[in-house]
mmCIF file of the N, C-alpha and C atoms, coordinates in Angstrom:
data_MODEL
# 
_entry.id   MODEL 
# 
loop_
_atom_site.group_PDB 
_atom_site.id 
_atom_site.type_symbol 
_atom_site.label_atom_id 
_atom_site.label_alt_id 
_atom_site.label_comp_id 
_atom_site.label_asym_id 
_atom_site.label_entity_id 
_atom_site.label_seq_id 
_atom_site.pdbx_PDB_ins_code 
_atom_site.Cartn_x 
_atom_site.Cartn_y 
_atom_site.Cartn_z 
_atom_site.occupancy 
_atom_site.B_iso_or_equiv 
_atom_site.pdbx_formal_charge 
_atom_site.auth_seq_id 
_atom_site.auth_comp_id 
_atom_site.auth_asym_id 
_atom_site.auth_atom_id 
_atom_site.pdbx_PDB_model_num 
ATOM 1   N N  . UNK A 1 1  ? 342.117 164.757 126.117 1.00 0.00 ? 1  UNK A N  1 
ATOM 2   C CA . UNK A 1 1  ? 341.078 163.859 125.682 1.00 0.00 ? 1  UNK A CA 1 
ATOM 3   C C  . UNK A 1 1  ? 340.031 163.741 126.786 1.00 0.00 ? 1  UNK A C  1 
ATOM 4   N N  . UNK A 1 2  ? 338.858 164.304 126.582 1.00 0.00 ? 2  UNK A N  1 
ATOM 5   C CA . UNK A 1 2  ? 337.808 164.257 127.596 1.00 0.00 ? 2  UNK A CA 1 
ATOM 6   C C  . UNK A 1 2  ? 337.264 162.836 127.778 1.00 0.00 ? 2  UNK A C  1 
ATOM 7   N N  . UNK A 1 3  ? 337.038 162.500 129.034 1.00 0.00 ? 3  UNK A N  1 
ATOM 8   C CA . UNK A 1 3  ? 336.397 161.231 129.382 1.00 0.00 ? 3  UNK A CA 1 
ATOM 9   C C  . UNK A 1 3  ? 335.174 161.563 130.216 1.00 0.00 ? 3  UNK A C  1 
ATOM 10  N N  . UNK A 1 4  ? 334.022 161.099 129.755 1.00 0.00 ? 4  UNK A N  1 
ATOM 11  C CA . UNK A 1 4  ? 332.757 161.310 130.456 1.00 0.00 ? 4  UNK A CA 1 
ATOM 12  C C  . UNK A 1 4  ? 332.318 159.967 131.014 1.00 0.00 ? 4  UNK A C  1 
ATOM 13  N N  . UNK A 1 5  ? 332.025 159.929 132.307 1.00 0.00 ? 5  UNK A N  1 
ATOM 14  C CA . UNK A 1 5  ? 331.515 158.709 132.930 1.00 0.00 ? 5  UNK A CA 1 
ATOM 15  C C  . UNK A 1 5  ? 330.098 158.972 133.398 1.00 0.00 ? 5  UNK A C  1 
ATOM 16  N N  . UNK A 1 6  ? 329.198 158.074 133.046 1.00 0.00 ? 6  UNK A N  1 
ATOM 17  C CA . UNK A 1 6  ? 327.809 158.186 133.483 1.00 0.00 ? 6  UNK A CA 1 
ATOM 18  C C  . UNK A 1 6  ? 327.430 156.892 134.190 1.00 0.00 ? 6  UNK A C  1 
ATOM 19  N N  . UNK A 1 7  ? 326.756 157.024 135.300 1.00 0.00 ? 7  UNK A N  1 
ATOM 20  C CA . UNK A 1 7  ? 326.340 155.873 136.093 1.00 0.00 ? 7  UNK A CA 1 
ATOM 21  C C  . UNK A 1 7  ? 324.830 155.748 135.986 1.00 0.00 ? 7  UNK A C  1 
ATOM 22  N N  . UNK A 1 8  ? 324.386 154.543 135.629 1.00 0.00 ? 8  UNK A N  1 
ATOM 23  C CA . UNK A 1 8  ? 322.963 154.285 135.408 1.00 0.00 ? 8  UNK A CA 1 
ATOM 24  C C  . UNK A 1 8  ? 322.557 152.962 136.039 1.00 0.00 ? 8  UNK A C  1 
ATOM 25  N N  . UNK A 1 9  ? 321.303 152.872 136.372 1.00 0.00 ? 9  UNK A N  1 
ATOM 26  C CA . UNK A 1 9  ? 320.758 151.570 136.741 1.00 0.00 ? 9  UNK A CA 1 
ATOM 27  C C  . UNK A 1 9  ? 320.634 150.732 135.469 1.00 0.00 ? 9  UNK A C  1 
ATOM 28  N N  . UNK A 1 10 ? 320.876 149.438 135.594 1.00 0.00 ? 10 UNK A N  1 
ATOM 29  C CA . UNK A 1 10 ? 320.758 148.546 134.437 1.00 0.00 ? 10 UNK A CA 1 
ATOM 30  C C  . UNK A 1 10 ? 319.330 148.534 133.923 1.00 0.00 ? 10 UNK A C  1 
ATOM 31  N N  . UNK A 1 11 ? 319.194 148.232 132.631 1.00 0.00 ? 11 UNK A N  1 
ATOM 32  C CA . UNK A 1 11 ? 317.860 148.034 132.092 1.00 0.00 ? 11 UNK A CA 1 
ATOM 33  C C  . UNK A 1 11 ? 317.572 148.778 130.805 1.00 0.00 ? 11 UNK A C  1 
ATOM 34  N N  . UNK A 1 12 ? 318.451 149.671 130.418 1.00 0.00 ? 12 UNK A N  1 
ATOM 35  C CA . UNK A 1 12 ? 318.197 150.397 129.173 1.00 0.00 ? 12 UNK A CA 1 
ATOM 36  C C  . UNK A 1 12 ? 318.713 149.603 127.984 1.00 0.00 ? 12 UNK A C  1 
ATOM 37  N N  . UNK A 1 13 ? 318.013 149.717 126.869 1.00 0.00 ? 13 UNK A N  1 
ATOM 38  C CA . UNK A 1 13 ? 318.396 148.937 125.689 1.00 0.00 ? 13 UNK A CA 1 
ATOM 39  C C  . UNK A 1 13 ? 319.571 149.581 124.956 1.00 0.00 ? 13 UNK A C  1 
ATOM 40  N N  . UNK A 1 14 ? 320.137 148.834 124.036 1.00 0.00 ? 14 UNK A N  1 
ATOM 41  C CA . UNK A 1 14 ? 321.316 149.266 123.294 1.00 0.00 ? 14 UNK A CA 1 
ATOM 42  C C  . UNK A 1 14 ? 321.056 150.541 122.493 1.00 0.00 ? 14 UNK A C  1 
ATOM 43  N N  . UNK A 1 15 ? 319.893 150.662 121.881 1.00 0.00 ? 15 UNK A N  1 
ATOM 44  C CA . UNK A 1 15 ? 319.578 151.860 121.086 1.00 0.00 ? 15 UNK A CA 1 
ATOM 45  C C  . UNK A 1 15 ? 319.554 153.116 121.969 1.00 0.00 ? 15 UNK A C  1 
ATOM 46  N N  . UNK A 1 16 ? 319.017 152.995 123.164 1.00 0.00 ? 16 UNK A N  1 
ATOM 47  C CA . UNK A 1 16 ? 318.998 154.124 124.096 1.00 0.00 ? 16 UNK A CA 1 
ATOM 48  C C  . UNK A 1 16 ? 320.419 154.538 124.468 1.00 0.00 ? 16 UNK A C  1 
ATOM 49  N N  . UNK A 1 17 ? 321.286 153.556 124.692 1.00 0.00 ? 17 UNK A N  1 
ATOM 50  C CA . UNK A 1 17 ? 322.678 153.859 125.021 1.00 0.00 ? 17 UNK A CA 1 
ATOM 51  C C  . UNK A 1 17 ? 323.391 154.501 123.830 1.00 0.00 ? 17 UNK A C  1 
ATOM 52  N N  . UNK A 1 18 ? 323.083 154.059 122.628 1.00 0.00 ? 18 UNK A N  1 
ATOM 53  C CA . UNK A 1 18 ? 323.669 154.687 121.431 1.00 0.00 ? 18 UNK A CA 1 
ATOM 54  C C  . UNK A 1 18 ? 323.286 156.165 121.352 1.00 0.00 ? 18 UNK A C  1 
ATOM 55  N N  . UNK A 1 19 ? 322.015 156.455 121.599 1.00 0.00 ? 19 UNK A N  1 
ATOM 56  C CA . UNK A 1 19 ? 321.549 157.843 121.574 1.00 0.00 ? 19 UNK A CA 1 
ATOM 57  C C  . UNK A 1 19 ? 322.239 158.667 122.655 1.00 0.00 ? 19 UNK A C  1 
ATOM 58  N N  . UNK A 1 20 ? 322.399 158.079 123.821 1.00 0.00 ? 20 UNK A N  1 
ATOM 59  C CA . UNK A 1 20 ? 323.034 158.774 124.937 1.00 0.00 ? 20 UNK A CA 1 
ATOM 60  C C  . UNK A 1 20 ? 324.478 159.131 124.614 1.00 0.00 ? 20 UNK A C  1 
ATOM 61  N N  . UNK A 1 21 ? 325.280 158.156 124.163 1.00 0.00 ? 21 UNK A N  1 
ATOM 62  C CA . UNK A 1 21 ? 326.691 158.449 123.897 1.00 0.00 ? 21 UNK A CA 1 
ATOM 63  C C  . UNK A 1 21 ? 326.849 159.410 122.724 1.00 0.00 ? 21 UNK A C  1 
ATOM 64  N N  . UNK A 1 22 ? 325.953 159.350 121.754 1.00 0.00 ? 22 UNK A N  1 
ATOM 65  C CA . UNK A 1 22 ? 325.987 160.288 120.633 1.00 0.00 ? 22 UNK A CA 1 
ATOM 66  C C  . UNK A 1 22 ? 325.729 161.714 121.126 1.00 0.00 ? 22 UNK A C  1 
ATOM 67  N N  . UNK A 1 23 ? 324.702 161.865 121.949 1.00 0.00 ? 23 UNK A N  1 
ATOM 68  C CA . UNK A 1 23 ? 324.356 163.196 122.464 1.00 0.00 ? 23 UNK A CA 1 
ATOM 69  C C  . UNK A 1 23 ? 325.452 163.739 123.379 1.00 0.00 ? 23 UNK A C  1 
ATOM 70  N N  . UNK A 1 24 ? 325.992 162.902 124.253 1.00 0.00 ? 24 UNK A N  1 
ATOM 71  C CA . UNK A 1 24 ? 327.059 163.354 125.144 1.00 0.00 ? 24 UNK A CA 1 
ATOM 72  C C  . UNK A 1 24 ? 328.298 163.754 124.357 1.00 0.00 ? 24 UNK A C  1 
ATOM 73  N N  . UNK A 1 25 ? 328.632 162.977 123.351 1.00 0.00 ? 25 UNK A N  1 
ATOM 74  C CA . UNK A 1 25 ? 329.790 163.297 122.514 1.00 0.00 ? 25 UNK A CA 1 
ATOM 75  C C  . UNK A 1 25 ? 329.601 164.640 121.826 1.00 0.00 ? 25 UNK A C  1 
ATOM 76  N N  . UNK A 1 26 ? 328.403 164.875 121.276 1.00 0.00 ? 26 UNK A N  1 
ATOM 77  C CA . UNK A 1 26 ? 328.115 166.148 120.615 1.00 0.00 ? 26 UNK A CA 1 
ATOM 78  C C  . UNK A 1 26 ? 328.287 167.327 121.574 1.00 0.00 ? 26 UNK A C  1 
ATOM 79  N N  . UNK A 1 27 ? 327.790 167.195 122.788 1.00 0.00 ? 27 UNK A N  1 
ATOM 80  C CA . UNK A 1 27 ? 327.893 168.279 123.767 1.00 0.00 ? 27 UNK A CA 1 
ATOM 81  C C  . UNK A 1 27 ? 329.354 168.562 124.100 1.00 0.00 ? 27 UNK A C  1 
ATOM 82  N N  . UNK A 1 28 ? 330.129 167.510 124.318 1.00 0.00 ? 28 UNK A N  1 
ATOM 83  C CA . UNK A 1 28 ? 331.542 167.705 124.658 1.00 0.00 ? 28 UNK A CA 1 
ATOM 84  C C  . UNK A 1 28 ? 332.296 168.332 123.489 1.00 0.00 ? 28 UNK A C  1 
ATOM 85  N N  . UNK A 1 29 ? 332.047 167.848 122.279 1.00 0.00 ? 29 UNK A N  1 
ATOM 86  C CA . UNK A 1 29 ? 332.709 168.400 121.085 1.00 0.00 ? 29 UNK A CA 1 
ATOM 87  C C  . UNK A 1 29 ? 332.397 169.886 120.950 1.00 0.00 ? 29 UNK A C  1 
ATOM 88  N N  . UNK A 1 30 ? 331.134 170.248 121.065 1.00 0.00 ? 30 UNK A N  1 
ATOM 89  C CA . UNK A 1 30 ? 330.725 171.642 120.879 1.00 0.00 ? 30 UNK A CA 1 
ATOM 90  C C  . UNK A 1 30 ? 331.152 172.545 122.028 1.00 0.00 ? 30 UNK A C  1 
ATOM 91  N N  . UNK A 1 31 ? 331.181 172.028 123.225 1.00 0.00 ? 31 UNK A N  1 
ATOM 92  C CA . UNK A 1 31 ? 331.533 172.839 124.386 1.00 0.00 ? 31 UNK A CA 1 
ATOM 93  C C  . UNK A 1 31 ? 333.041 173.023 124.525 1.00 0.00 ? 31 UNK A C  1 
ATOM 94  N N  . UNK A 1 32 ? 333.787 171.959 124.293 1.00 0.00 ? 32 UNK A N  1 
ATOM 95  C CA . UNK A 1 32 ? 335.233 172.013 124.500 1.00 0.00 ? 32 UNK A CA 1 
ATOM 96  C C  . UNK A 1 32 ? 336.026 172.214 123.225 1.00 0.00 ? 32 UNK A C  1 
ATOM 97  N N  . UNK A 1 33 ? 335.324 172.247 122.092 1.00 0.00 ? 33 UNK A N  1 
ATOM 98  C CA . UNK A 1 33 ? 335.970 172.445 120.793 1.00 0.00 ? 33 UNK A CA 1 
ATOM 99  C C  . UNK A 1 33 ? 337.067 171.398 120.553 1.00 0.00 ? 33 UNK A C  1 
ATOM 100 N N  . UNK A 1 34 ? 336.657 170.127 120.689 1.00 0.00 ? 34 UNK A N  1 
ATOM 101 C CA . UNK A 1 34 ? 337.576 169.008 120.438 1.00 0.00 ? 34 UNK A CA 1 
ATOM 102 C C  . UNK A 1 34 ? 336.988 168.118 119.346 1.00 0.00 ? 34 UNK A C  1 
ATOM 103 N N  . UNK A 1 35 ? 337.805 167.238 118.818 1.00 0.00 ? 35 UNK A N  1 
ATOM 104 C CA . UNK A 1 35 ? 337.352 166.306 117.793 1.00 0.00 ? 35 UNK A CA 1 
ATOM 105 C C  . UNK A 1 35 ? 336.564 165.168 118.445 1.00 0.00 ? 35 UNK A C  1 
ATOM 106 N N  . UNK A 1 36 ? 335.534 164.653 117.756 1.00 0.00 ? 36 UNK A N  1 
ATOM 107 C CA . UNK A 1 36 ? 334.745 163.551 118.315 1.00 0.00 ? 36 UNK A CA 1 
ATOM 108 C C  . UNK A 1 36 ? 335.598 162.334 118.701 1.00 0.00 ? 36 UNK A C  1 
ATOM 109 N N  . UNK A 1 37 ? 336.635 162.067 117.927 1.00 0.00 ? 37 UNK A N  1 
ATOM 110 C CA . UNK A 1 37 ? 337.459 160.894 118.221 1.00 0.00 ? 37 UNK A CA 1 
ATOM 111 C C  . UNK A 1 37 ? 338.294 161.065 119.492 1.00 0.00 ? 37 UNK A C  1 
ATOM 112 N N  . UNK A 1 38 ? 338.311 162.246 120.041 1.00 0.00 ? 38 UNK A N  1 
ATOM 113 C CA . UNK A 1 38 ? 339.009 162.483 121.304 1.00 0.00 ? 38 UNK A CA 1 
ATOM 114 C C  . UNK A 1 38 ? 338.116 162.222 122.516 1.00 0.00 ? 38 UNK A C  1 
ATOM 115 N N  . UNK A 1 39 ? 336.822 162.074 122.293 1.00 0.00 ? 39 UNK A N  1 
ATOM 116 C CA . UNK A 1 39 ? 335.858 161.954 123.393 1.00 0.00 ? 39 UNK A CA 1 
ATOM 117 C C  . UNK A 1 39 ? 335.590 160.480 123.697 1.00 0.00 ? 39 UNK A C  1 
ATOM 118 N N  . UNK A 1 40 ? 335.754 160.126 124.966 1.00 0.00 ? 40 UNK A N  1 
ATOM 119 C CA . UNK A 1 40 ? 335.432 158.780 125.440 1.00 0.00 ? 40 UNK A CA 1 
ATOM 120 C C  . UNK A 1 40 ? 334.261 158.887 126.406 1.00 0.00 ? 40 UNK A C  1 
ATOM 121 N N  . UNK A 1 41 ? 333.274 158.014 126.237 1.00 0.00 ? 41 UNK A N  1 
ATOM 122 C CA . UNK A 1 41 ? 332.144 157.946 127.162 1.00 0.00 ? 41 UNK A CA 1 
ATOM 123 C C  . UNK A 1 41 ? 332.141 156.553 127.778 1.00 0.00 ? 41 UNK A C  1 
ATOM 124 N N  . UNK A 1 42 ? 332.126 156.503 129.101 1.00 0.00 ? 42 UNK A N  1 
ATOM 125 C CA . UNK A 1 42 ? 332.066 155.250 129.840 1.00 0.00 ? 42 UNK A CA 1 
ATOM 126 C C  . UNK A 1 42 ? 330.708 155.153 130.521 1.00 0.00 ? 42 UNK A C  1 
ATOM 127 N N  . UNK A 1 43 ? 330.050 154.020 130.361 1.00 0.00 ? 43 UNK A N  1 
ATOM 128 C CA . UNK A 1 43 ? 328.759 153.791 131.016 1.00 0.00 ? 43 UNK A CA 1 
ATOM 129 C C  . UNK A 1 43 ? 328.965 152.738 132.092 1.00 0.00 ? 43 UNK A C  1 
ATOM 130 N N  . UNK A 1 44 ? 328.747 153.130 133.338 1.00 0.00 ? 44 UNK A N  1 
ATOM 131 C CA . UNK A 1 44 ? 328.756 152.187 134.456 1.00 0.00 ? 44 UNK A CA 1 
ATOM 132 C C  . UNK A 1 44 ? 327.314 151.853 134.774 1.00 0.00 ? 44 UNK A C  1 
ATOM 133 N N  . UNK A 1 45 ? 326.978 150.574 134.715 1.00 0.00 ? 45 UNK A N  1 
ATOM 134 C CA . UNK A 1 45 ? 325.611 150.142 135.011 1.00 0.00 ? 45 UNK A CA 1 
ATOM 135 C C  . UNK A 1 45 ? 325.577 149.360 136.317 1.00 0.00 ? 45 UNK A C  1 
ATOM 136 N N  . UNK A 1 46 ? 324.535 149.608 137.075 1.00 0.00 ? 46 UNK A N  1 
ATOM 137 C CA . UNK A 1 46 ? 324.387 148.971 138.370 1.00 0.00 ? 46 UNK A CA 1 
ATOM 138 C C  . UNK A 1 46 ? 323.056 148.248 138.457 1.00 0.00 ? 46 UNK A C  1 
ATOM 139 N N  . UNK A 1 47 ? 323.074 147.080 139.076 1.00 0.00 ? 47 UNK A N  1 
ATOM 140 C CA . UNK A 1 47 ? 321.819 146.407 139.398 1.00 0.00 ? 47 UNK A CA 1 
ATOM 141 C C  . UNK A 1 47 ? 321.084 147.267 140.411 1.00 0.00 ? 47 UNK A C  1 
ATOM 142 N N  . UNK A 1 48 ? 319.773 147.314 140.295 1.00 0.00 ? 48 UNK A N  1 
ATOM 143 C CA . UNK A 1 48 ? 318.976 148.144 141.196 1.00 0.00 ? 48 UNK A CA 1 
ATOM 144 C C  . UNK A 1 48 ? 319.082 147.670 142.640 1.00 0.00 ? 48 UNK A C  1 
ATOM 145 N N  . UNK A 1 49 ? 319.435 146.415 142.828 1.00 0.00 ? 49 UNK A N  1 
ATOM 146 C CA . UNK A 1 49 ? 319.608 145.899 144.189 1.00 0.00 ? 49 UNK A CA 1 
ATOM 147 C C  . UNK A 1 49 ? 320.921 146.377 144.816 1.00 0.00 ? 49 UNK A C  1 
ATOM 148 N N  . UNK A 1 50 ? 321.789 146.978 144.021 1.00 0.00 ? 50 UNK A N  1 
ATOM 149 C CA . UNK A 1 50 ? 323.072 147.488 144.514 1.00 0.00 ? 50 UNK A CA 1 
ATOM 150 C C  . UNK A 1 50 ? 323.121 149.010 144.550 1.00 0.00 ? 50 UNK A C  1 
ATOM 151 N N  . UNK A 1 51 ? 321.966 149.650 144.541 1.00 0.00 ? 51 UNK A N  1 
ATOM 152 C CA . UNK A 1 51 ? 321.872 151.103 144.510 1.00 0.00 ? 51 UNK A CA 1 
ATOM 153 C C  . UNK A 1 51 ? 320.754 151.501 145.473 1.00 0.00 ? 51 UNK A C  1 
ATOM 154 N N  . UNK A 1 52 ? 321.025 152.491 146.301 1.00 0.00 ? 52 UNK A N  1 
ATOM 155 C CA . UNK A 1 52 ? 319.973 152.919 147.223 1.00 0.00 ? 52 UNK A CA 1 
ATOM 156 C C  . UNK A 1 52 ? 319.917 154.435 147.295 1.00 0.00 ? 52 UNK A C  1 
ATOM 157 N N  . UNK A 1 53 ? 318.753 154.929 147.656 1.00 0.00 ? 53 UNK A N  1 
ATOM 158 C CA . UNK A 1 53 ? 318.527 156.340 147.919 1.00 0.00 ? 53 UNK A CA 1 
ATOM 159 C C  . UNK A 1 53 ? 317.660 156.421 149.165 1.00 0.00 ? 53 UNK A C  1 
ATOM 160 N N  . UNK A 1 54 ? 318.004 157.312 150.050 1.00 0.00 ? 54 UNK A N  1 
ATOM 161 C CA . UNK A 1 54 ? 317.243 157.514 151.282 1.00 0.00 ? 54 UNK A CA 1 
ATOM 162 C C  . UNK A 1 54 ? 317.115 156.230 152.090 1.00 0.00 ? 54 UNK A C  1 
ATOM 163 N N  . UNK A 1 55 ? 318.167 155.403 152.067 1.00 0.00 ? 55 UNK A N  1 
ATOM 164 C CA . UNK A 1 55 ? 318.191 154.189 152.864 1.00 0.00 ? 55 UNK A CA 1 
ATOM 165 C C  . UNK A 1 55 ? 317.356 153.035 152.347 1.00 0.00 ? 55 UNK A C  1 
ATOM 166 N N  . UNK A 1 56 ? 316.922 153.134 151.100 1.00 0.00 ? 56 UNK A N  1 
ATOM 167 C CA . UNK A 1 56 ? 316.083 152.066 150.541 1.00 0.00 ? 56 UNK A CA 1 
ATOM 168 C C  . UNK A 1 56 ? 316.641 151.648 149.182 1.00 0.00 ? 56 UNK A C  1 
ATOM 169 N N  . UNK A 1 57 ? 316.785 150.340 148.994 1.00 0.00 ? 57 UNK A N  1 
ATOM 170 C CA . UNK A 1 57 ? 317.273 149.839 147.716 1.00 0.00 ? 57 UNK A CA 1 
ATOM 171 C C  . UNK A 1 57 ? 316.319 150.220 146.596 1.00 0.00 ? 57 UNK A C  1 
ATOM 172 N N  . UNK A 1 58 ? 316.871 150.572 145.455 1.00 0.00 ? 58 UNK A N  1 
ATOM 173 C CA . UNK A 1 58 ? 316.036 150.949 144.314 1.00 0.00 ? 58 UNK A CA 1 
ATOM 174 C C  . UNK A 1 58 ? 315.177 149.786 143.848 1.00 0.00 ? 58 UNK A C  1 
ATOM 175 N N  . UNK A 1 59 ? 315.665 148.563 143.977 1.00 0.00 ? 59 UNK A N  1 
ATOM 176 C CA . UNK A 1 59 ? 314.855 147.411 143.586 1.00 0.00 ? 59 UNK A CA 1 
ATOM 177 C C  . UNK A 1 59 ? 313.591 147.316 144.436 1.00 0.00 ? 59 UNK A C  1 
ATOM 178 N N  . UNK A 1 60 ? 313.676 147.707 145.713 1.00 0.00 ? 60 UNK A N  1 
ATOM 179 C CA . UNK A 1 60 ? 312.501 147.703 146.593 1.00 0.00 ? 60 UNK A CA 1 
ATOM 180 C C  . UNK A 1 60 ? 311.652 148.943 146.391 1.00 0.00 ? 60 UNK A C  1 
ATOM 181 N N  . UNK A 1 61 ? 312.301 150.055 146.233 1.00 0.00 ? 61 UNK A N  1 
ATOM 182 C CA . UNK A 1 61 ? 311.594 151.340 146.167 1.00 0.00 ? 61 UNK A CA 1 
ATOM 183 C C  . UNK A 1 61 ? 310.867 151.558 144.853 1.00 0.00 ? 61 UNK A C  1 
ATOM 184 N N  . UNK A 1 62 ? 311.516 151.176 143.735 1.00 0.00 ? 62 UNK A N  1 
ATOM 185 C CA . UNK A 1 62 ? 310.977 151.506 142.428 1.00 0.00 ? 62 UNK A CA 1 
ATOM 186 C C  . UNK A 1 62 ? 310.595 150.307 141.572 1.00 0.00 ? 62 UNK A C  1 
ATOM 187 N N  . UNK A 1 63 ? 311.115 149.146 141.875 1.00 0.00 ? 63 UNK A N  1 
ATOM 188 C CA . UNK A 1 63 ? 310.853 147.990 141.023 1.00 0.00 ? 63 UNK A CA 1 
ATOM 189 C C  . UNK A 1 63 ? 311.774 147.973 139.814 1.00 0.00 ? 63 UNK A C  1 
ATOM 190 N N  . UNK A 1 64 ? 311.506 147.095 138.893 1.00 0.00 ? 64 UNK A N  1 
ATOM 191 C CA . UNK A 1 64 ? 312.382 146.880 137.738 1.00 0.00 ? 64 UNK A CA 1 
ATOM 192 C C  . UNK A 1 64 ? 312.338 147.993 136.704 1.00 0.00 ? 64 UNK A C  1 
ATOM 193 N N  . UNK A 1 65 ? 311.209 148.666 136.559 1.00 0.00 ? 65 UNK A N  1 
ATOM 194 C CA . UNK A 1 65 ? 311.059 149.576 135.427 1.00 0.00 ? 65 UNK A CA 1 
ATOM 195 C C  . UNK A 1 65 ? 311.453 151.014 135.667 1.00 0.00 ? 65 UNK A C  1 
ATOM 196 N N  . UNK A 1 66 ? 311.714 151.400 136.898 1.00 0.00 ? 66 UNK A N  1 
ATOM 197 C CA . UNK A 1 66 ? 311.965 152.811 137.190 1.00 0.00 ? 66 UNK A CA 1 
ATOM 198 C C  . UNK A 1 66 ? 313.166 153.324 136.417 1.00 0.00 ? 66 UNK A C  1 
ATOM 199 N N  . UNK A 1 67 ? 313.012 154.486 135.823 1.00 0.00 ? 67 UNK A N  1 
ATOM 200 C CA . UNK A 1 67 ? 314.086 155.106 135.059 1.00 0.00 ? 67 UNK A CA 1 
ATOM 201 C C  . UNK A 1 67 ? 313.998 154.844 133.574 1.00 0.00 ? 67 UNK A C  1 
ATOM 202 N N  . UNK A 1 68 ? 313.169 153.904 133.190 1.00 0.00 ? 68 UNK A N  1 
ATOM 203 C CA . UNK A 1 68 ? 312.986 153.629 131.767 1.00 0.00 ? 68 UNK A CA 1 
ATOM 204 C C  . UNK A 1 68 ? 311.859 154.509 131.247 1.00 0.00 ? 68 UNK A C  1 
ATOM 205 N N  . UNK A 1 69 ? 311.971 154.883 129.998 1.00 0.00 ? 69 UNK A N  1 
ATOM 206 C CA . UNK A 1 69 ? 310.949 155.741 129.408 1.00 0.00 ? 69 UNK A CA 1 
ATOM 207 C C  . UNK A 1 69 ? 309.592 155.048 129.476 1.00 0.00 ? 69 UNK A C  1 
ATOM 208 N N  . UNK A 1 70 ? 308.589 155.798 129.894 1.00 0.00 ? 70 UNK A N  1 
ATOM 209 C CA . UNK A 1 70 ? 307.237 155.259 129.984 1.00 0.00 ? 70 UNK A CA 1 
ATOM 210 C C  . UNK A 1 70 ? 306.917 154.645 131.317 1.00 0.00 ? 70 UNK A C  1 
ATOM 211 N N  . UNK A 1 71 ? 307.862 154.650 132.268 1.00 0.00 ? 71 UNK A N  1 
ATOM 212 C CA . UNK A 1 71 ? 307.564 154.113 133.599 1.00 0.00 ? 71 UNK A CA 1 
ATOM 213 C C  . UNK A 1 71 ? 307.594 155.251 134.597 1.00 0.00 ? 71 UNK A C  1 
ATOM 214 N N  . UNK A 1 72 ? 307.068 155.003 135.758 1.00 0.00 ? 72 UNK A N  1 
ATOM 215 C CA . UNK A 1 72 ? 307.043 156.050 136.787 1.00 0.00 ? 72 UNK A CA 1 
ATOM 216 C C  . UNK A 1 72 ? 308.161 155.884 137.773 1.00 0.00 ? 72 UNK A C  1 
# 
């Protein structure tokens, strides 16, 4: 039973997460030739203040909107 874990910054809406888990499930089913009900997707979400890159917190570096569609 495949388990896929994805780590994201918080802020995406429920519909976006639905699309994500649907797409990931499809890829795993088609690649590994397993049934959809065997695929588990776990989403770990992090506050931007608890995530850093290059020594700078994402909340400081990018602000609230970074990573969301339509933001820079």
